[in-house]
N, C-alpha and C positions, 0 to 999 in steps of 0.2 A: 090551727092557723086559719082555716076557712071561716071559722066562727068569730074571728077577731075583727076589730075595727079596721085593721090594716088591709083586710081583703075586701072591704066594702067598695063595690063598683060605683057607688054614688059619692065617693069621697071627693071633696073639692080641695085641690092644692092651695096652699097659702104662701106663695113665694114673696120675697121682698128683696129689695136691692141691697140693703145692708142688714146683716144679722148681728145684733149687739147682745153679747152675753157677758155679764159680770160674774164674780165668784158665786159658785153654786147657782148659776143662771139667774142672778139678780143684779141688774135688770135682765128681763127675759123678753127681748124684742125679736121674735122669730126663732128663738133657740129650739123650743119644743116643736114648733111647726116644721122646722127644717129637718130635725132628726126623725120625726115621725113620718113626714112625707118620704124621706129616704128609705125608712124601714118599709113603708107601704109600697114603694116602687119595687123593692126586693121581694116583698110578700106577693105582690101581684105577678112578678116575673116567675116566682116559684109556682104560683097557682096556675099560670099559663103552662109551665113545663109539665106539671103533673096531670092537668085536665085537658090540655090542648084546646081550651076554650079561648078563642082569640080576644074576647072582651078583656081578659086579664092582661094580655100582652099590650093591648092598646091603652089600658089604664096605667100600666107601668110607664109606657112611653109618654103619656099625658103628664104624669107627675115629673118625669125627668125634663120634659120640654118646658114645663111651667117654670121650673127653677132656672134652667139654663137661659131662659129668655130675659131674666131680670137680675139675677144675683151678681153682685160686683165685689162684695167685701164682707169680712167678719171683723168685728171690733170689740174692744174692752178686754178685760183681763183673762176671760175664759176662751177667747177667740181660738187659740191653738188647739185646745181640747175639743171645743165644739166642732171645729173643722175636721179634727180627727174622727170624732164620733160619726158625723154625717158622711164624711169622706170614706168611711169604712163600708157603709151600706150602698152608696151610689154605684160603685163599680161592680158589685156583685149583681145588682139588677141589670146593669148595662151589659155585662158579659153574657148573661143568660139570654137576653134579647138579641144581642149581636150574633150569637152562635146557634140559636135554636128557632128564632122566629123568622119565617120567610116572607112576612109582610114588609111594609115600608116603614122606615124610621128616617124621615127626611132631615130631621134636625140632629142626627147623631154626631155630626161634626161640631155643631154648636155646643153640644153636651161635653164633648171631648175638650173643647176650648175652655169651658168653665172649669173642668177638673184641672187642666194644665195651668190656667192663669189665675184662678181664684183660690183653689184648694192647695195645690202643690207648694206654692211659695210660702204659705202659712205654716206648713208642717215639715218641710224638707230638712230644716236645720235643727229639728228636735227641741228638747226642753230640759232644763235643769230642775224642774219641779219634781214632785213625787213620781216614781217610776211609771205608774200607770199612764201618765200623760204621754211620755215619749213612746211607750209601747203601742198605745192606741194610734198615736200620730204616725208611727212607722207602719202599722197595719194599713192605715189609709194610704200612705205613700206607696207601699208595695202594691196594693190593689189597684190604685190609680195608674201606676207605672205599667202594670200588666195590661190594663185596658188600652193605654196609650202606646203600648209596645215600645216603651222608652227604657232601654237597657241601662243607660247611664243613671237615670233617677232610681231605677230598681236596685242597682248595685250599691248606690249611695245609701239608700234606705236600709238595705239588708245589712250593710256593714254597721250602721248605727244601731240597728236592732240587735245584732249579735253582741255588741258591746254592752248595751243596756240590759239584755236578758241575763248576761253573766253577772251584772251588778245588781240584779233584782232578786234573784233566787240564789241562796247560799248553798254550797256543797262543802262537805268537810275537806275535800281535795283542794279547795281554794286557799286553805291555810288558816291562820289564826283569825284573820279579819276578812269580811266580804270584799270582793272585787269592787272597783269604783269606776266611774266615768271620768276620764281625765279633766274634762272642762269644768267639773264641779269642785275640783281642788279639795277633795276630802282627804287631807294628807295627814291626819292624826286620828288616833283611836277615838278620842272624844268627839271629833266631828262626825265620824262614821256612826258612832252610837247615837248621837243626836239625830242624824238623818234616818236611822233605823228606828225611829220613834222611841228612843231611850232603851231599846233592847240591847243588852250587853253580852248575852250568851247566844252564840251562833251555832245552830244545828242544821243538818241537811234538810232542805225543804222549807225552811223559814224564808219569808220574803221581806223586802224592805218595808212593806206596808202591813204585814201581819198584825203588828201591835197598834196600828192605826185603826183598821177595821177590816173585816173580811170582804165587805162589798167592794171597796176600792182594790183590794188584793185580787178579787175575782176579775175585775176589769183587766188587770195586768196579765193574769194567767190566761184569760180568754184571748187576748191579743197575741200572746206567745203561741198559743195553739193555732190561731188563724194564720199567722205568718208561716209557721211550720207547715201547715197544710197547703197553703198557696205555693210555697217553695217546692214541696213535693210534686205538685202538679206541673210546676215549671221545670222539673228535671233535676232538682238538687234536694236530696232527702236529708233534712236537718234532724229528723227524729233519731238518727244514729249518732248524732254529735252531742256535745254538752247541752245543746238546746233541748233535745228530747229528754236527757237525764234530769235537767232542771225542771222541766215541765212535769215529768212523772213524779218527782219528789214533792214539788209544790202542790200538785193535786192531792197526793196522799197525805201530806202533813195537814193541809187545811181541811180536807174531808174528814179526817179523824176527829177533829174538834167540832166541826159542823155536825157530825153524827152524834155528838154528846159526850165524848171522852172528857174526863176530868182534866182541867188545865193546871199544870204544875206551877209552883210558885215562881220558878225562874223564867217562865214565859209570860211576858206582858204583865208582870206583877200578879199573876195568877188569875187574870180575867181577860177574856177576848170578846170582841164585839162581832157577833156572828152575822151571817147574811151573804153567803158566798155567791148566790145567784145561779142562773141557768148556764153554767160555764164549763161543765165537765165533759160533755159528750164528744167533742172533737178530739181532745187529747186522749180520753179514755179509749175511744175507738181505734185511734192510731197505735197507741202504745200497748193496749191489752189485746184487742182483737187482731190487729195486723202483726204486731211484733211479739205477742205472747207473754208480756210481763204480767205477773200477778199484781193486781192493784185492788186488794180487798176493800179498803176504805173507800176508794173512789168508786168502785163497783157498787157498793152498798148505797152510797149517796146518789149515784146516777140512777140506779133502779128505783130508789125511793121517790125521786123527784120527777120521774117521767110522767107524761111528756113535758119536756122543758119548753117553756114559752119564750118570752122576750123580756129583756130588761128595759125596753123602751128607749134605749140609748143607741146600742150598736150590735147587740146580740139577739138573734131571733131564730127560732124553730130548729134547733140543732138536734133534737131527737129525730125529727123528720129527715134532716139532711145527712146526719152522721150516725144515728143510733144503730149499732150493730151492722154497719154498712161496709161490706168488704171491698168496695170499689176504690 
């Protein structure tokens, strides 16, 4: 982490009033800059926490202040996802500074206003796109609500998260077909199969995006783990509910093939697009280390890919924060 560009104390923030992000960030007017400045704010907050070198706390604050001074809106088709990605990193940085830095952060109120007025309205009502969108958006909404101490927004985001998680990861106990999100009106088998990327055989641990590609699947799994972890810190342990069960099986199913297992013909036509990303540490630590579940495939993948870095979107440094961490 300390060797990454995100921990550079000479970093110059690049805020803008309107961030415009089209599909796959094309056009990209501030999209990369916003996401990476948010990750940098979190990185510097972590660097401050571990080193107690105040320069890192001040750099984190500088990045947050730069954006809160000018940002007013997100536009174009990827606006909800972009807001979710950046909005997942900002509150992590802000929470660390708020509760561990005893210096001044004069503009913390302005930063809170940005989260409340610019980010929350864009993500709070969710998305009917592929499931990773709404999961990431709810991750951001939950994190922002914690920082704002807004219980109403937190409860709303958590309810939407629970519904989406159940509709994103299949368990045999769900029945013949996966659960659905009511607003999507997936009321026939054909509609559900189409939404599940053409996959018609449903097995425990399969996700709605497994047959799309493992990278987007990893985004969804990561956000499930992040919300579960935040919820635990807030006093409600979701790991003991279906959320934890779905997370455990999703990790294991994807890890098996990411590790090189042969893909059967009934799964995605016998071919999967790998690239799960650095997304296993949080769920693995909670479910294996804390709760004692055997997770051989996830364990092997996690240990092979350590130390996990960042996906440059909203996941960063999770071997550092969660790797074999009993806290």
